Each structure stands twice: as C-alpha cells, then as structure tokens.
C-alpha positions as CSV (number, residue, x, y, z in Angstrom):
1,X,92.9,107.5,115.7
2,X,90.7,109.5,113.4
3,X,91.9,110.1,109.9
4,X,91.5,113.5,108.3
5,X,89.7,114.0,105.0
6,X,93.1,114.2,103.2
7,X,94.4,111.1,104.9
8,X,91.3,109.1,104.2
9,X,91.5,110.0,100.5
10,X,95.2,109.0,100.4
11,X,94.3,105.6,101.9
12,X,91.5,105.0,99.5
13,X,93.5,105.9,96.5
14,X,96.0,103.3,97.5
15,X,93.3,100.7,97.8
16,X,90.9,101.7,95.0
17,X,93.1,103.5,92.5
18,X,92.1,106.5,90.4
19,X,88.8,108.2,91.3
20,X,87.3,108.4,87.8
21,X,84.0,106.7,87.7
22,X,84.3,105.2,91.2
23,X,82.2,107.5,93.3
24,X,80.0,104.7,94.6
25,X,83.0,102.6,95.7
26,X,84.8,105.5,97.2
27,X,81.8,106.7,99.2
28,X,81.1,103.2,100.5
29,X,84.7,102.8,101.7
30,X,84.8,106.4,103.1
31,X,81.6,105.7,105.1
32,X,83.2,102.6,106.6
33,X,86.0,104.8,107.9
34,X,83.8,107.7,108.9
35,X,80.4,106.2,109.9
36,X,79.2,109.6,111.1
37,X,78.8,110.6,107.5
38,X,75.8,109.7,105.2
39,X,76.0,108.8,101.6
40,X,73.9,110.8,99.1
41,X,73.2,110.0,95.5
42,X,72.4,112.7,93.1
43,X,73.5,114.2,89.8
44,X,76.3,116.5,88.7
45,X,76.3,118.7,85.6
46,X,79.7,118.5,83.8
47,X,81.2,121.5,82.0
48,X,80.0,120.2,78.7
49,X,76.4,120.2,80.0
50,X,76.1,116.5,80.4
51,X,74.3,115.3,83.6
52,X,75.7,112.3,85.4
53,X,74.7,110.3,88.5
54,X,77.1,110.8,91.3
55,X,77.7,109.9,95.0
56,X,79.0,112.0,97.8
57,X,78.8,112.2,101.6
58,X,77.2,114.7,104.0
59,X,78.0,115.4,107.6
60,X,75.4,115.9,110.3
61,X,75.8,119.7,109.9
62,X,75.4,119.6,106.2
63,X,79.0,119.7,105.1
64,X,79.5,118.0,101.7
65,X,82.5,115.7,101.4
66,X,83.2,114.4,97.9
67,X,86.1,112.0,97.9
68,X,86.1,111.8,94.1
69,X,85.7,115.5,93.2
70,X,89.2,115.4,91.6
71,X,87.7,113.4,88.7
72,X,86.0,116.6,87.5
73,X,89.2,118.7,87.3
C-alpha cells in the first residue's frame, strides 16, 4: 500500500512531532517511505528577509514535496 502525501505527513507528525526546525529529519523519514523521491538541500527566504537552510524532496518529474512547509505559515 502506498501512502498519499497527506497520509505520510500525518504518520511522520505522529513519530517526529511538530515540523518546526525538523526539515532534515522529516525529509529523511519521508524518503524512506517514498524512495522514488530525492532529497534536496537549499535555502528559503523568510517573510522577514532572513535566509535559512532547508531540505525538501523532488520527484522524477520535478514536483517539489516539502513535508515541513507548514512551519512557514
């Protein structure tokens, strides 16, 4: 059975807790569940102009999956 994006996030939140500051942990765990995705490290610019390192995942067709995007709301 393959988990959807939403299901995967729900499982990881139960295991890892809140997403704030945990992009590396979340993407590592997400990649274990969905090995067809590739982890990418880069930077995000916050609303206040601060740049921060960040991890996300990319599919083979270039779709970005960010399991911790909610930390920026």
